[in-house]
C-alpha positions in Angstrom: -30.1 73.2 87.4 -30.0 75.4 84.2 -26.5 76.6 85.1 -25.1 73.1 84.8 -26.2 72.9 81.2 -24.8 76.1 79.8 -22.6 74.1 77.4 -25.6 72.5 75.8 -27.3 75.9 75.4 -24.8 78.7 75.3 -27.0 81.3 73.5 -29.8 82.1 76.0 -31.8 81.0 79.0 -35.4 80.9 79.8 -37.6 80.2 82.8 -41.3 79.6 83.4 -43.3 78.4 86.5 -46.8 77.5 87.5 -48.1 76.4 90.9 -46.0 73.3 91.8 -44.0 73.2 88.6 -41.1 75.0 87.0 -39.2 74.8 83.6 -35.6 76.0 83.1 -34.1 76.0 79.6 -30.7 76.7 78.0 -30.9 77.5 74.4 -28.8 76.5 71.4 -30.2 78.7 68.7 -30.6 76.8 65.4 -34.1 77.4 64.1 -35.4 81.0 64.3 -32.5 82.5 66.2 -34.5 85.6 67.1 -35.8 86.4 70.6 -39.1 84.9 69.6 -37.5 81.4 69.8 -36.6 81.7 73.4 -38.0 78.8 75.5 -40.1 77.7 77.3 -42.8 78.3 74.7 -46.6 77.9 75.0 -49.8 77.8 73.0 -51.8 81.0 72.3 -53.9 80.8 75.5 -51.0 79.5 77.7 -52.6 76.2 78.5 -49.7 74.2 77.0 -46.1 75.0 77.9 -43.1 73.2 76.3 -39.4 72.9 77.3 -37.5 71.1 74.6 -34.1 69.9 73.4 -33.7 68.6 69.8 -35.1 69.1 66.3 -38.4 68.2 64.7 -37.3 67.9 61.1 -40.8 67.9 59.6 -42.1 70.8 61.7 -42.8 73.0 58.7 -45.4 70.6 57.2 -47.0 70.1 60.7 -47.1 73.9 61.1 -49.0 74.3 57.8 -51.5 71.7 58.9 -52.0 73.5 62.2 -52.3 76.9 60.5 -55.1 75.4 58.4 -56.8 74.4 61.6 -56.8 77.9 63.0 -53.7 78.0 65.2 -51.7 81.2 65.3 -47.9 81.2 65.7 -45.7 83.9 67.3 -42.4 82.4 66.0 -40.9 80.2 63.3 -39.6 77.6 65.7 -40.2 73.9 65.8 -40.7 74.3 69.6 -43.9 76.2 69.1 -45.1 73.5 66.7 -44.8 71.0 69.5 -47.0 73.2 71.7 -49.7 73.7 69.2 -49.6 70.1 68.0 -50.1 69.0 71.6 -53.0 71.4 72.0 -54.6 69.9 68.9 -53.9 66.2 69.2 -52.6 65.6 72.8 -50.0 62.9 73.3 -50.9 61.4 69.9 -49.0 64.4 68.4 -45.7 62.7 69.1 -46.3 60.1 66.5 -46.4 62.8 63.8 -42.9 64.1 64.7 -39.8 63.0 62.7 -36.8 64.1 64.7 -34.5 63.7 67.7 -36.1 65.2 70.8 -36.5 65.1 74.6 -39.2 67.5 75.8 -41.5 68.3 78.7 -45.1 69.4 78.1 -47.3 70.9 80.8 -51.1 71.0 80.4 -52.3 73.7 82.8 -55.9 72.6 82.7 -55.3 68.9 83.2 -52.5 69.6 85.7 -50.5 66.9 83.9 -46.8 66.8 82.9 -45.4 64.6 80.1 -41.8 63.8 79.5 -41.2 62.5 76.0 -38.1 60.9 74.4 -37.5 60.3 70.7 -37.9 56.9 69.1 -34.2 55.8 69.1 -33.0 57.8 72.1 -30.8 60.2 70.2 -31.5 62.9 72.8 -31.1 62.0 76.5 -33.8 62.5 79.2 -33.2 61.7 82.9 -35.5 61.9 85.9 -35.5 61.3 89.6 -38.0 61.4 92.5 -36.6 63.1 95.6 -38.5 64.4 98.6 -41.8 64.0 96.8 -40.6 66.0 93.8 -40.3 64.8 90.2 -37.1 66.2 88.7 -35.9 65.9 85.1 -33.2 67.2 82.8 -31.1 66.6 79.7 -28.1 65.5 81.8 -27.7 63.9 85.2 -25.7 66.8 86.5 -28.8 69.0 86.3 -30.5 66.6 88.8 -27.5 66.4 91.1 -27.6 70.2 91.4 -30.9 69.9 93.4 -30.5 69.3 97.2 -32.0 66.0 98.2 -31.0 63.9 95.2 -29.0 61.1 96.6 -25.6 60.1 95.2 -26.0 56.5 96.2 -24.1 54.2 93.7 -26.2 51.4 92.2 -24.2 48.1 92.5 -26.1 46.7 89.6 -25.0 49.6 87.4 -21.5 49.4 88.6 -21.3 45.6 87.8 -22.9 46.3 84.4 -20.4 49.1 83.6 -17.4 46.8 84.3 -19.0 44.2 82.0 -19.8 46.6 79.1 -18.0 49.9 79.6 -21.5 51.6 79.8 -24.6 51.3 82.0 -27.7 49.8 80.2 -30.8 51.9 80.6 -33.1 52.7 82.1 -30.6 52.5 85.0 -27.9 55.0 85.6 -24.9 54.8 87.9 -27.0 56.5 90.6 -29.7 54.4 92.2 -32.3 57.1 92.3 -31.7 58.5 88.8 -33.4 56.8 85.8 -33.7 57.4 82.0 -36.9 57.8 80.1 -36.4 54.9 77.6 -36.3 55.7 73.9 -39.8 55.7 72.3 -41.5 56.2 75.7 -43.3 59.0 77.5 -43.7 59.6 81.2 -47.0 61.0 82.4 -47.1 62.6 85.8 -49.8 64.2 88.0 -49.8 65.0 91.7 -50.9 61.4 92.4 -47.8 59.9 90.7 -46.2 59.0 87.4 -46.2 56.1 84.8 -44.2 55.2 81.7 -45.7 53.9 78.4 -44.2 53.0 75.1 -45.3 55.0 72.0 -43.0 53.5 69.4 -41.1 50.3 68.7 -39.8 48.5 65.6 -40.3 44.9 64.5 -37.5 43.1 62.6 -38.3 40.3 60.2 -41.9 41.2 59.5 -43.5 42.2 56.2 -40.2 41.5 54.5 -39.2 42.8 51.1 -39.2 40.3 48.3 -37.9 42.4 45.5 -34.3 43.3 46.2 -34.1 46.0 43.5 -37.2 47.7 44.9 -35.6 47.7 48.3 -32.4 49.3 47.0 -34.4 52.1 45.3 -36.3 52.7 48.5 -33.1 52.8 50.5 -31.6 55.4 48.1 -34.8 57.5 48.2 -35.1 57.5 52.0 -31.5 58.2 52.5 -31.8 61.2 50.2 -34.9 62.4 52.0 -33.5 61.8 55.5 -30.5 64.0 54.7 -32.6 66.6 53.0 -34.8 67.0 56.1 -31.7 67.4 58.3 -30.3 70.3 56.3 -32.9 72.8 57.6 -31.0 75.2 59.8 -30.6 79.0 60.3 -27.0 78.5 61.4 -23.9 77.0 59.5 -23.8 73.2 59.2 -21.3 70.6 58.1 -20.6 66.9 58.4 -18.3 64.4 60.2 -16.4 62.5 57.6 -14.4 59.4 58.6 -13.9 58.0 55.2 -16.1 55.1 56.0 -19.2 54.3 54.0 -21.8 55.7 56.3 -20.3 59.2 56.6 -19.3 59.3 52.9 -22.9 58.5 52.0 -24.2 61.4 54.1 -21.8 63.7 52.3 -23.0 62.3 48.9 -26.6 63.3 49.6 -25.6 66.6 51.2 -23.4 68.0 48.5 -26.1 68.7 45.8 -28.3 70.6 48.2 -25.7 72.5 50.1 -24.9 76.0 48.7 -21.3 77.1 49.1 -18.4 75.4 50.8 -19.3 72.2 52.6 -17.2 71.9 55.7 -16.3 68.3 56.7 -14.3 67.1 59.7 -12.2 64.0 60.5 -9.7 62.7 63.0 -6.2 61.4 62.1 -3.8 59.2 64.1 -0.1 58.8 63.7 -0.5 55.0 63.9 -1.2 53.7 60.3 -3.7 51.0 61.2 -5.9 53.5 63.0 -5.7 56.3 60.5 -8.5 56.8 57.9 -7.2 60.1 56.6 -6.5 59.0 53.1 -10.1 57.7 52.6 -11.6 60.9 53.9 -9.3 62.9 51.6 -10.5 60.7 48.6 -14.1 61.6 49.4 -13.2 65.3 49.9 -11.7 65.4 46.5 -14.7 63.7 44.9 -17.2 66.2 46.3 -15.0 69.3 46.4 -15.3 69.6 50.2 -13.7 72.1 52.5 -12.1 69.4 54.7 -10.6 69.9 58.1 -8.4 67.3 59.9 -7.8 67.0 63.6 -4.8 65.0 64.8 -5.3 63.0 68.0 -2.2 62.1 70.0 -1.5 60.4 73.2 -1.0 63.7 75.0 -4.6 64.6 74.3 -5.9 62.0 76.7 -4.6 63.5 80.0 -5.3 67.0 78.6 -9.0 66.4 78.2 -9.7 63.4 80.4 -11.2 65.2 83.4 -13.3 67.6 81.2 -14.5 64.6 79.2 -15.7 62.6 82.3 -17.4 65.7 83.6 -19.4 66.1 80.4 -20.0 62.3 80.1 -22.1 62.6 83.3 -22.1 58.9 84.1 -19.2 56.6 83.4 -19.2 55.9 79.6 -16.0 54.4 78.3 -16.2 54.2 74.5 -12.6 53.9 73.4 -13.2 56.7 70.7 -14.4 59.3 73.2 -11.2 61.3 73.3 -10.8 61.7 69.5 -14.6 62.4 69.3 -14.2 65.1 71.9 -11.3 66.7 70.0 -13.2 66.4 66.7 -16.3 68.2 68.2 -14.2 71.0 69.7 -12.6 71.7 66.3 -15.8 71.4 64.4 -17.6 74.0 66.6 -15.1 76.6 65.5 -16.7 76.4 62.0 -20.3 75.2 62.3 -23.1 74.8 64.8 -24.8 71.8 63.3 -23.1 68.6 62.0 -24.4 65.5 60.3 -23.0 62.2 61.2 -23.2 58.6 59.9 -24.0 57.0 63.2 -26.8 54.3 63.1 -25.9 52.7 59.8 -24.4 49.7 61.4 -27.5 49.0 63.5 -29.9 49.6 60.6 -28.1 47.6 57.9 -26.1 45.1 59.9 -22.6 46.5 59.8 -20.8 44.9 62.8 -18.2 42.2 62.5 -19.8 40.6 65.6 -22.5 39.3 63.4 -20.0 36.9 61.7 -19.4 35.4 65.1 -23.2 35.1 65.7 -23.5 33.2 62.4 -20.4 31.0 62.9 -21.1 30.0 66.5 -23.3 27.0 65.6 -20.3 25.4 63.9 -18.2 25.9 67.0 -20.9 24.3 69.2 -21.1 21.3 66.8 -17.4 20.5 67.4 -16.5 17.9 70.0 -16.0 19.5 73.4 -12.6 17.9 73.9 -11.4 19.4 70.5 -12.6 22.9 71.5 -11.3 22.9 75.1 -8.1 20.9 74.8 -6.8 21.9 71.4 -8.4 25.1 70.0 -8.8 27.2 73.2 -5.1 26.7 74.3 -3.9 27.6 70.9 -5.9 30.8 70.9 -4.9 31.7 74.4 -1.2 31.3 73.4 -1.5 33.9 70.6 0.6 37.0 71.3 -1.4 40.1 72.3 -1.1 42.8 69.7 -1.9 46.4 70.0 -3.2 47.0 66.4 -6.7 47.8 65.3 -9.2 45.0 64.5 -6.6 42.3 65.5 -7.2 38.6 64.9 -6.0 37.5 68.3 -8.5 39.7 70.1 -11.4 38.6 67.9 -10.5 34.9 68.3 -10.2 35.2 72.1 -13.6 36.9 72.2 -15.2 34.3 69.9 -13.8 31.3 71.8 -14.9 32.8 75.2 -18.5 33.1 74.1 -19.3 30.7 71.2 -20.3 27.8 73.4 -23.2 29.7 75.0 -26.8 29.9 73.7 -27.0 32.4 70.8 -28.4 35.3 72.9 -25.8 34.8 75.6 -23.0 34.4 73.1 -23.9 37.8 71.5 -23.8 39.4 74.9 -20.5 37.9 75.7 -19.0 39.3 72.6 -20.1 42.8 73.7 -18.5 42.4 77.1 -15.3 44.0 78.3 -14.7 42.3 81.7 -15.8 38.7 82.1 -17.8 37.5 85.1 -14.7 36.0 86.6 -12.8 39.3 86.2 -15.7 41.3 87.7 -15.8 38.8 90.6 -12.2 39.8 91.3 -12.5 43.5 90.8 -15.6 44.0 92.9 -15.7 43.8 96.7 -17.6 40.6 97.6 -20.6 42.3 99.3 -21.0 44.7 96.3 -20.9 41.7 93.9 -23.5 39.8 95.9 -25.8 42.9 96.1 -25.6 43.3 92.3 -26.2 39.6 91.7 -29.3 39.5 93.9 -31.0 42.2 91.8 -30.0 41.9 88.1 -27.2 40.4 86.0 -25.5 42.6 83.4 -26.8 40.5 80.6 -30.5 41.0 81.7 -31.2 44.0 79.3 -29.8 42.0 76.4 -31.9 38.9 77.2 -35.0 41.1 77.7 -34.5 42.8 74.3 -33.9 39.4 72.7 -37.2 38.1 74.0 -39.1 41.3 73.2 -37.9 41.4 69.6 -40.5 39.0 68.5 -38.5 38.3 65.3 -38.7 34.8 63.8 -35.0 34.7 62.8 -32.0 34.8 65.1 -30.1 37.5 63.3 -33.1 39.8 63.3 -33.4 39.3 67.0 -29.8 40.3 67.5 -30.1 43.4 65.3 -33.0 44.4 67.6 -30.8 43.8 70.7 -28.1 46.1 69.4 -30.5 48.8 68.5 -32.0 48.7 72.1 -28.7 48.3 74.0 -25.4 49.2 72.4 -26.7 52.0 70.2 -28.8 53.6 72.9 -26.5 53.3 75.8 -23.0 53.5 74.3 -22.9 55.0 70.8 -25.5 57.8 71.1 -24.4 59.0 74.6 -20.9 59.3 73.3 -22.0 61.4 70.3 -24.4 63.6 72.4 -22.0 64.3 75.3 -18.9 65.0 73.2 -20.8 67.3 70.7 -23.0 69.1 73.2 -20.0 69.8 75.4 -19.3 72.5 72.8 -22.8 73.5 71.9 -22.6 71.5 68.7 -25.7 69.8 67.4 -25.2 66.4 65.8 -27.9 65.0 63.5 -28.1 61.4 62.5 -29.9 60.8 59.2 -29.4 57.0 59.2 -31.5 56.9 62.4 -34.5 58.5 60.7 -37.3 56.2 62.0 -38.5 55.5 58.4 -35.0 54.1 57.5 -35.0 52.1 60.7 -38.4 50.6 59.9 -37.3 49.9 56.3 -34.1 48.2 57.6 -36.2 46.0 59.8 -38.1 44.8 56.7 -34.9 43.7 54.9 -34.2 40.0 55.0 -31.0 39.6 57.1 -29.4 37.6 54.3 -29.4 40.8 52.2 -27.3 42.4 54.9 -24.8 39.7 55.6 -23.0 37.5 53.0 -19.8 35.5 53.6 -17.4 37.8 55.4 -19.1 40.9 54.2 -21.5 43.1 56.2 -24.0 45.8 55.2 -24.2 44.2 51.8 -27.5 45.7 50.6 -26.5 49.2 51.8 -23.2 48.9 49.9 -25.1 47.8 46.8 -27.4 50.8 47.2 -24.5 53.2 47.5 -22.5 51.6 44.6 -22.2 54.1 41.8 -23.0 57.0 44.1 -20.0 57.1 46.5 -16.5 56.2 45.3 -15.9 52.5 44.7 -12.9 52.4 47.0 -15.2 53.5 49.9 -17.9 50.9 49.1 -15.3 48.1 48.8 -13.3 48.8 52.0 -13.9 46.7 55.1 -15.5 48.4 58.1 -12.6 49.7 60.3 -14.4 51.2 63.3 -13.4 54.4 65.1 -10.8 53.6 67.7 -7.9 55.4 69.4 -4.7 53.4 69.7 -5.0 53.2 73.5 -3.4 49.7 73.7 0.0 51.0 72.5 -0.4 54.4 74.3 -1.0 52.6 77.6 2.3 50.7 77.2 4.1 53.9 76.2 3.4 57.6 76.7 0.2 57.0 78.8 1.8 54.5 81.2 2.4 57.1 83.9 -1.3 58.3 83.6 -2.5 54.7 83.9 -0.3 54.0 86.9 -1.4 57.2 88.6 -5.2 57.0 88.1 -5.3 53.3 89.0 -2.9 53.5 92.0 -4.3 52.2 95.3 -4.4 55.8 96.6 -6.5 57.0 93.7 -8.8 53.9 93.9 -9.8 54.9 97.4 -12.5 57.0 95.9 -14.2 53.7 94.8 -14.0 51.5 97.8 -16.3 49.1 95.9 -13.2 48.0 93.9 -10.4 45.8 95.0 -7.0 47.4 94.1 -5.0 44.1 93.7 -6.8 42.7 90.7 -6.7 46.2 89.1 -2.9 46.2 89.5 -2.6 42.7 88.1 -4.5 43.7 85.0 -2.4 46.8 84.6 0.9 44.9 84.9 -0.3 42.3 82.4 -1.0 45.0 79.9 2.1 47.1 80.2 4.3 44.0 80.2 2.8 42.9 76.9 1.4 39.7 78.2 -2.2 40.8 77.4 -4.1 43.5 75.7 -6.4 45.0 78.4 -6.8 48.4 76.7 -10.6 48.3 76.7 -10.8 47.2 80.4 -8.2 49.7 81.6 -9.8 52.6 79.7 -13.1 51.6 81.4 -11.4 51.6 84.8 -9.6 54.9 84.1 -12.8 56.7 83.2 -14.7 55.1 86.1 -12.1 56.3 88.6 -11.8 59.8 87.2 -15.6 60.0 87.1 -15.7 59.0 90.7 -13.2 61.8 91.6 -15.4 64.3 89.7 -18.9 63.2 90.9 -18.8 60.9 93.9 -18.5 63.6 96.5 
């Protein structure tokens, strides 16, 4: 198992076992890089043992409290703080931790195991029960290394992947493998195991009434969240796209970072996808040592198979290739990197929220007007290959706007429609999935669980619990940890998330603008050109590449011979979709990228 995770922990390994239980660990040395930091680590008397991935950013303050209570430490690591905190407070200790983490705790006296995942799910944690054994690890491949773990495909997960280009948790693509959900802990004894929630966030409660006070608190918490994530015994830097979120991270880093501050960004030859000039502007403002990585079409076949191996399950975010290239280049200079991920979920940054707000106008229009006039006009728009295109946005809007708000929001997150999936999936597979769970079920469950009084707050909660956890964060974790690079996300500090939940949604969205209050908070701090620019997203120009230099790759990976590794799919609809894209009749880039990654994943992991 440990051997499958060497990329996550290239610096050392460690093993510990007790009657009926064993821990294996691969170490990425970040805090106390000495031999004293080798895991697993236990309490003074050996009662508590910890195996851990992540960082507890406030570990120094907790350590001081534990020292005052008589605990003795053999290292300066945050891992040992977990062990002593658990010894002192038991499972309640987790509520004191501010960080990103997935860890296992064994209590020798109680003969009880706990598996704990951080509040937002920044760090992954998987488990499976096979032949009466509870297995767990940071990646699915560690579980698959154990004989007896079944590689039975879950039809519900496959259907969901085709719908979304990711599998919503706690499911994975394998029927027997599950995730510990974010903000949950799993408790296990010889008699069995159970899951319980230890954290959640409530949007739309205890709202701010003073906007200026809210802006001051945003600035103060952003500053403190970055400060806490600068604790490291190895070099650190930052991803810098030139967008507001990453630029704000750099703003708060710069005064506290001694010496050259290394930052890293991706460039594309296609102008509408390239954010290089904005990153350069920020680099000049803060005197950064800035590095650029150029992503080209040839990088896709060069790294595709390594990428799907690291991704573990099929994850088809369209930015995975440039992210993978960026992480590889970044690791040549630093071991820890700060990123701006999470700002869109906390402060309402997605363009999809405009559609959520406008849908009631669409639903109020006469049905004949929508279906006989507007929809045919939208369908007739030529399919472009640019970034953030109007034709793609309008097609998505019209396809979903007639639904109830929660279902409309889901539809705008979908890649393949229900009709398209019905064609792609073999009938018996489609029927098996439909009998158990529809792809929209996790969205609707989160919508109901939000408890928020306002629609937009419910949808913010949905994205936090689905798109962020199951698409954005796995992309960041797998691409960075593929090279032993630790990515830290200050905008997902739980204090900021809880603050964001208390902001009236109208302070986040106004007219065609998103993330309004965050922009106001950053105005006067980061360059005005960065504050004013519209959100661009981080995409590769796959639509154009699939019609040009990547057309041979597309045709090879999605050929009937290649598709035999996935007999659940029907080749003819795949070929129809491919032909429509390369001929220019449609832009199916997101769908085709999902199919390409799914097929290559199956070749790597199915057998």
